[in-house]
N, C-alpha and C positions, 0 to 999 in steps of 0.2 A: 568460391561460388556460394551464393545464398542458399539456405535450406528451402526446400520446396514444401508447400503447405497444401495438404490434400483435404478438401472440404468434407468429404464423406467419412474420413478417418476420425474426425474429431467427435462428431455426434454419433453414437452407436445406432445401428438400425433399429427402428421401432421406438426410439426415445423422442420425447417431445422437445422441440426446439423453441424456446421462448424468445420473444422479441424484446430487446432492450432499447427503449426510446431515450435518446440523450437530449432532446429538446433544443438542438442547435449548438449552443455553447453556454458557459456559465453565466454570461451576462443577460440572458433572455429572461423575461418575466415568467414564461412557461416553466423554465428550469427551476427558478427560485420557488415558485408555487409548489411544484412537485417535490422538491427537496424538503421544504419546511413542512408540508403536509405529511410526508412519509416520516420525517424525523419526529414530528409532534405525536403521531400515532404510536411510534416506536417507544417513546419515552413514557407514554401513559398506559400502555397495554400491560396486562398481567404477564409475569415472566414465566415462561415454560420453554421446553425444547422438545418439539415433536418432529422427528425426521421421517418423512414418508418415502421419498425417492430422490435420486440424484437430479440436479437441475442443470440444464444446458441452455445457455442464452447466446444471442448474437445481436450485435449492433452493426447494421450495414450502412449507417449514415454518418459515421464519424468523419469529420474533416478538420484538418489542422489549419485553421485560419491564420493568415499572415499577421493580422493584428494581435491574435492570441499568442503567437510565438514571440512577437515583439514585447508583449507584456511580461512573459517569462524572463526574457533576456534583460529587460529593464529592471525587474524585481531583484534579480540576482547579480546585476551589474556585470554582464558577460559581453565582451566585444562581438560584433557581428560576424567576424571571421573565425570564431571558435565554435565547434560543434559540441554541445552538451546534451546528452540524452535525457532531457527532462521528461517527467511523467505527464505529458500533455493530456492524456486520455483519462485522467483521474476522475473527471466529472461523470463520464460514462460508466466507469467501473464502480463508482460510488452508488449510482442508482441501481445497477445490477446487484450489487452486494446487499443494499438495503431491501431490495425486493425479496431476496432469498431469506434474509434474516426475519423479515416480516412473516414469510411463509412458515418459518420454524416456530414463530410465536415468542421470539426472544425480545425482552425489553432492552432497549439500546444502552441503558445505563450499565449493563452487565457485560459489555463487549470491550475487549482490549486487543489492540493490534500488536501482535507479538514480534513478528518477523516478516521481512520481504526479501525476495530474491528476484533479480532481474538479469535477463540475458539479452544482450544487444547484438543484432546482426547487421542491420542497416539503419541509418538515421532517417527519421520521419522528415518528409519534405513539406514545407508550408505550401498550402494551396491544393494539396492532394487529399483524396478520400481513401479511407481504409475500412476494412472489416475487422471487428473485434469480437472474438469468441470467448465465452466464459464457461467454466466448469466448476460446479460445487458437487463433488461426488459423494461425500460422506461427512457425518458428524460422529466423533468418537469420544469415548469416556477417557479422560486423562487421569484424574484423581478424584478424591472425595469432593463433591459439590462443584466439579469443573468438567466442562466438555470443550471440545475444540473443533474447528472447521478449517479446512484448507481450500483455498480458491486458486484457480488457474486461469490466466488470461493470455491470449495470443493475438497479436496484431499482424495483419497481412494485407497485401495489395497485389492484385494480378498474379496470384499463385505463389508469391514470395513471402516468407516469414520475416518480419522486421524486428519483432521483439516478443519475448515471453516473460511473464511475471507470475510468481507463486507467492501467495500470502498466507500466513498463519495467524489465526485469531483464537483467543481464549474466551469462552463463555463462562462467567462466574455465577455463583449462587444458584446452581441447578439442583432442584429437589431430587431425592433418590428415586422417586417414582418415574421420573423422566430419564435419569441416568441408567436405570436398570434396563431400559429398552435399547440402549446403545451398546455396541461392542467396544472393547478396549483398544487402545492405540498399540496394536500388535507390532507395528514397524518401529515403535519407539521414536517416532519423529519429533515428539515433544519432550523426550527425556533429556534433561540437562540443557535445554535450548537457551536458557538465559544465564548459564554458568559463565561467570566472568573469566576472561583469560588470565592465567596466573603468571605466565612467563613474560618478561620484558620483550618488546618488539625489537628485532635486530635492525641495524642500519636505519634507525628511526629519524624521521624529520617531524618537526612540530610547527603547526600553524595556529596562531592566536586568532580567534573569531569572536567578534562582539555580536550579541543577539539583541537588536533594538526592540523597543516596546511595540512599535507599529508593524513589525514583520508579520505576525499572524493575520492582522487585518488586511494587509496588502496581499498576502498569500490567498486569503479567502476570495477576493475578487478575481484573482488570477486562476485559481484551480477549481473553484466551485465548491470548496469545503466550507460551508457556512455554519459549522458547529460552533455555538456560542461558548462552549467550554474553553476554547482557546482565546477568547476575546474579553469576556466579562468575569469578574471575580465571583459573582453570585452563581453563575452557571458552573464554574470550576468547582465551587464548594458543593453544589448539588450532585456532581458526579464523583465526589469524594476526594477532590484535590484542594489544596490550600489556596492556590492562586493560578491564574492562567499560565499556560506554557505552550511551547511551539508544537504545531501539528507534527505528527510522526513523519508524514511524507514531505512536509516542509523541511524537516531536518534532513531527510534522505536527499532531497533535491539540492539543499545547500551543500551537502557533502559531495554529491556528484559534481557540482560546479567547482568546488575547491580542489578536488582530485584531478579533474580535467585540466584546470588552470595550472596545476602543479606538474603537468606533463605526463600524467598516467593515462594510457590508452585503456578504456574500459570496454571489455567484452562481457564481463560479469560483475555484479555488485550485489552484496547482501548486507542487510542491516538488521540487528536485533535491538529492540527498544528495551532499555533497562530501567532508566530513571527519567523523569521529566526534564526537558531542557527549558529552564525558566527564562523569562524575558529580562531585559536590562541587565545582562549578565555576560561575562567573558568566559568562553570555553576554549578547549585546546584540542586540536586534531593531531593525534600521533599516527603516523602512517609510513609505510614503505610501499613497494610495488606489489605486495601480496596481501596485506591486511591493514586494518586501521582500528583506532579506538578514539572515541570522543569523550573527553574527561572535563570535569569542572576544576575549579581552582584548588579544591581539597584532594584531587586525585581520584574521585569517584568516577566510575565508568558510566556514562550516560547512554552510550550506544557503541556497538562494535560490529565488525563484519569482515568478510573476505573479498578480495578483488580478483580471485582466480578460482575456477571450479571446472574440472574436466567433465563433470556430469552434465548432461543436457536433459531437460524434461522432455518426455515423449508424449505426443498427442494420444489421448485415449488410454493413458497408462495409469497405473495405481500411484497415488502419492505416497 
């Protein structure tokens, strides 16, 4: 039976619920204007971290358009009769996240997407509308000059929960005067988060994957992630990288597709981003039915994650 989703349980009484406007879908002019305007301001602003209160947002107008789903399936070359839980709602989530980051005063060049966790309960159906809720409860001090934020998203329709997502982000280059106002990561949720697995994977299978040069551009028009860092060398260098590389969630969606096509039933998926996945390059997916690693030709781990987790995030709970 699907989990029930209780509207009043998510947003605590007396807390402000902010509207997240998704502007229809990534292909609209309104969405592109909002994305580039927010991104431009985020890159130019003075970097600081001022956390005043938790943020709760809701998008009540998200619709999975049939043509949008077809673009995802075409991009990742998935047959129509296979169900892959792609992150169709990323464009809505991106706007909500950028809104919160703008409120903190963070310069976008100092944000790193560290980890994502996804729980899948029911597949999204093309043509249907969904409600997406967002929570940004806290910003914590991780170590000297670094803070972190955890976001939570829930997708529901008609009282049923379809999917939950939890994201971890690192904020770099934070001055001490801002760090001193934050409490420490008492739950140690960021301790050792990028530690690479040391033991070999048992019963491993290996899939060779080629990363084409045009994949980030195609993913941009499909997902709504118009960040130039993944497309142009100049933007990549501006953000501190030598050359363009695959979007983190593009990597995640590529792995979701490969794992499903390999016959793995996904109810949970996590990914920790370790190193950039560069273009025009061959990578290797090492996996079994419990975990996976994405490695380059030299054996370096680019990303890794789990495919099973008994823990379920709870609405209005501490991260």
